[in-house]
C-alpha positions as CSV (number, residue, x, y, z in Angstrom):
1,M,-102.9,-217.4,1.4
2,M,-103.3,-217.8,-2.3
3,K,-103.3,-213.9,-2.6
4,K,-100.7,-213.6,-0.5
5,I,-98.1,-216.3,-2.1
6,G,-98.4,-214.5,-6.0
7,L,-97.9,-211.2,-4.2
8,F,-94.9,-212.4,-2.8
9,C,-93.7,-214.5,-6.1
10,V,-94.3,-211.3,-8.0
11,T,-92.7,-208.7,-5.7
12,L,-89.4,-211.5,-5.6
13,A,-89.6,-211.6,-9.4
14,L,-89.2,-207.3,-9.0
15,F,-86.6,-207.3,-7.2
16,A,-84.8,-210.3,-9.0
17,G,-85.3,-208.0,-12.4
18,L,-84.1,-204.8,-10.2
19,A,-81.0,-206.7,-9.2
20,G,-80.1,-208.0,-12.2
21,A,-80.6,-204.5,-14.2
22,Q,-78.3,-203.3,-11.3
23,E,-75.7,-205.7,-12.1
24,N,-75.9,-204.7,-15.7
25,K,-75.5,-200.9,-14.7
26,S,-72.2,-201.5,-12.6
27,G,-70.7,-203.6,-15.5
28,I,-71.7,-200.5,-17.6
29,Q,-70.1,-198.2,-15.0
30,A,-66.8,-200.6,-14.7
31,I,-66.2,-199.6,-18.5
32,L,-67.3,-195.3,-18.5
33,N,-65.5,-195.2,-15.1
34,H,-62.2,-196.5,-16.1
35,Y,-59.0,-194.5,-16.3
36,A,-54.9,-195.2,-17.1
37,A,-53.4,-195.3,-13.9
38,R,-50.8,-193.5,-13.0
39,N,-50.4,-192.7,-9.5
40,F,-48.9,-196.5,-8.9
41,T,-47.5,-197.1,-5.0
42,T,-46.6,-200.0,-3.6
43,G,-48.5,-203.1,-2.5
44,A,-49.4,-206.0,-3.5
45,V,-52.0,-207.5,-5.5
46,S,-53.4,-210.6,-3.9
47,Q,-53.4,-213.9,-5.6
48,E,-56.9,-214.5,-5.6
49,D,-57.5,-211.0,-7.0
50,L,-55.0,-212.2,-10.1
51,D,-56.6,-214.7,-10.3
52,Q,-59.9,-213.5,-11.1
53,I,-58.1,-210.9,-13.6
54,L,-56.4,-213.4,-15.7
55,L,-59.7,-215.3,-15.8
56,A,-61.1,-212.2,-17.2
57,G,-58.3,-211.9,-19.7
58,I,-58.6,-215.8,-20.6
59,R,-62.8,-215.2,-21.0
60,S,-62.2,-212.5,-23.4
61,P,-63.5,-212.7,-27.1
62,S,-61.4,-213.9,-30.0
63,A,-61.6,-215.0,-33.7
64,N,-63.1,-218.6,-33.6
65,N,-62.3,-218.8,-30.4
66,R,-58.2,-219.4,-31.1
67,Q,-57.5,-218.2,-27.7
68,P,-53.8,-217.6,-29.8
69,W,-53.3,-215.6,-26.4
70,L,-50.4,-216.6,-23.6
71,F,-50.4,-214.6,-20.5
72,T,-46.4,-214.4,-18.5
73,V,-47.2,-212.6,-14.7
74,V,-43.5,-210.8,-14.5
75,R,-44.0,-210.7,-10.1
76,S,-40.1,-210.2,-10.0
77,P,-39.2,-206.1,-9.3
78,A,-36.2,-206.1,-11.4
79,L,-37.3,-207.8,-14.3
80,A,-40.6,-206.1,-14.1
81,R,-38.3,-203.0,-13.8
82,Q,-36.2,-203.4,-17.1
83,I,-40.2,-203.5,-18.8
84,V,-41.5,-200.9,-17.0
85,S,-39.0,-198.7,-15.1
86,N,-41.0,-196.8,-12.5
87,N,-42.8,-200.5,-11.6
88,E,-43.8,-200.1,-7.4
89,E,-43.1,-202.8,-5.5
90,G,-46.1,-205.5,-5.7
91,N,-47.2,-204.1,-9.0
92,V,-47.6,-206.7,-11.3
93,L,-46.6,-207.0,-15.3
94,I,-49.1,-209.2,-17.6
95,V,-47.3,-209.8,-21.1
96,I,-49.7,-211.1,-22.9
97,S,-47.7,-212.4,-26.4
98,A,-48.6,-214.9,-29.3
99,E,-47.4,-216.8,-31.8
100,G,-46.7,-215.1,-34.6
101,G,-48.6,-211.5,-34.5
102,T,-51.4,-211.8,-37.2
103,S,-53.5,-209.1,-37.3
104,A,-56.5,-211.3,-35.7
105,Q,-54.0,-212.4,-33.0
106,I,-52.9,-208.6,-32.2
107,L,-56.7,-207.8,-31.9
108,D,-57.3,-211.1,-30.2
109,C,-54.7,-209.9,-27.7
110,A,-55.6,-206.1,-27.3
111,L,-59.3,-207.5,-26.2
112,A,-57.8,-209.9,-23.5
113,A,-55.8,-206.9,-22.3
114,Q,-58.9,-204.8,-22.5
115,S,-60.7,-207.5,-20.2
116,I,-57.6,-207.5,-17.8
117,Y,-57.7,-203.9,-17.2
118,L,-61.1,-203.4,-16.3
119,A,-61.3,-206.3,-14.5
120,A,-58.4,-205.1,-12.4
121,Q,-60.2,-201.7,-11.8
122,A,-63.4,-203.3,-10.8
123,L,-61.8,-205.3,-8.3
124,G,-60.1,-201.8,-7.2
125,Y,-56.9,-201.7,-8.3
126,G,-54.9,-199.3,-11.0
127,S,-54.3,-200.7,-13.9
128,R,-52.7,-199.3,-17.3
129,I,-52.3,-200.8,-20.9
130,Y,-48.9,-200.1,-22.5
131,T,-47.4,-200.8,-25.8
132,G,-44.3,-198.8,-25.7
133,P,-42.2,-201.4,-23.8
134,I,-43.0,-204.1,-26.6
135,N,-40.4,-203.6,-28.9
136,S,-37.7,-203.7,-26.8
137,I,-39.5,-207.3,-24.6
138,N,-39.4,-208.3,-28.3
139,Q,-35.8,-207.7,-29.1
140,S,-34.1,-208.8,-25.2
141,L,-36.4,-210.0,-22.8
142,K,-37.9,-213.1,-24.2
143,T,-35.9,-215.5,-22.7
144,Q,-35.9,-213.9,-19.3
145,L,-40.2,-213.8,-19.7
146,G,-39.7,-217.4,-20.5
147,L,-41.7,-217.0,-23.8
148,P,-41.9,-219.8,-25.9
149,A,-40.4,-219.8,-29.6
150,G,-42.1,-218.4,-31.8
151,H,-44.1,-216.2,-29.9
152,N,-44.4,-212.3,-29.6
153,A,-45.0,-209.7,-27.2
154,I,-48.3,-208.1,-28.2
155,V,-49.0,-205.6,-24.7
156,L,-48.6,-205.6,-21.5
157,V,-51.1,-204.4,-18.8
158,R,-49.8,-203.3,-15.0
159,V,-51.8,-204.0,-12.6
160,G,-51.1,-202.5,-8.9
161,R,-52.4,-200.6,-5.6
162,V,-53.1,-196.7,-6.4
163,R,-52.8,-193.9,-4.2
164,G,-56.2,-193.1,-2.8
165,N,-58.9,-190.6,-3.8
166,V,-58.2,-191.6,-7.4
167,D,-60.9,-191.8,-9.7
168,A,-62.4,-191.5,-13.6
169,Q,-62.9,-187.8,-13.0
170,T,-59.9,-186.7,-11.4
171,A,-57.1,-189.1,-13.3
172,A,-58.8,-189.4,-16.8
173,S,-57.5,-187.7,-19.6
174,A,-60.1,-185.4,-21.2
175,R,-62.3,-187.6,-24.4
176,A,-63.8,-186.2,-26.8
177,A,-67.8,-185.6,-27.4
178,V,-69.5,-188.5,-28.2
179,N,-70.9,-186.8,-31.0
180,T,-67.7,-185.8,-32.6
181,K,-66.6,-189.1,-32.9
182,V,-69.5,-191.3,-34.2
183,Q,-71.6,-190.9,-37.4
184,Y,-74.6,-192.0,-38.6
185,K,-75.6,-192.9,-41.9
């Protein structure tokens, strides 16, 4: 009986280890398989998924754990199209802003944007990081977005449904070979 219990415990531990390794691999796969979606379509992002996506942003690392970001979720189709002209019905824009705009705050907001971007894709949505509209937001849309005094938009992430059969292989831009972008000394 003791041998059976021991064998059962060893087997259970092996499966637990394999499950943990599989979870770690799926995290790496989410990173390696991402792509900046361009083929958005209509369809809502569920509140439950949006909450998870925003939690990923909140859980992002930041310098000295300052968490300088404010996430402004834009669901209004008219306002979203002022920011991203080809925004589809149901897509969500998440404007990430911070008070001021120091280099540390910019980096922190970029890390939050990356977490949001990857979380959206892990949940089956398309996502895309934008910096092009930031000057326009800061010049003329801060009031409409309700950004607090002193806050500046740093980056935004678009999250939405994408047309079927798109993946990192068919939709991603070509990437440089690792050996052309990494050096060892």
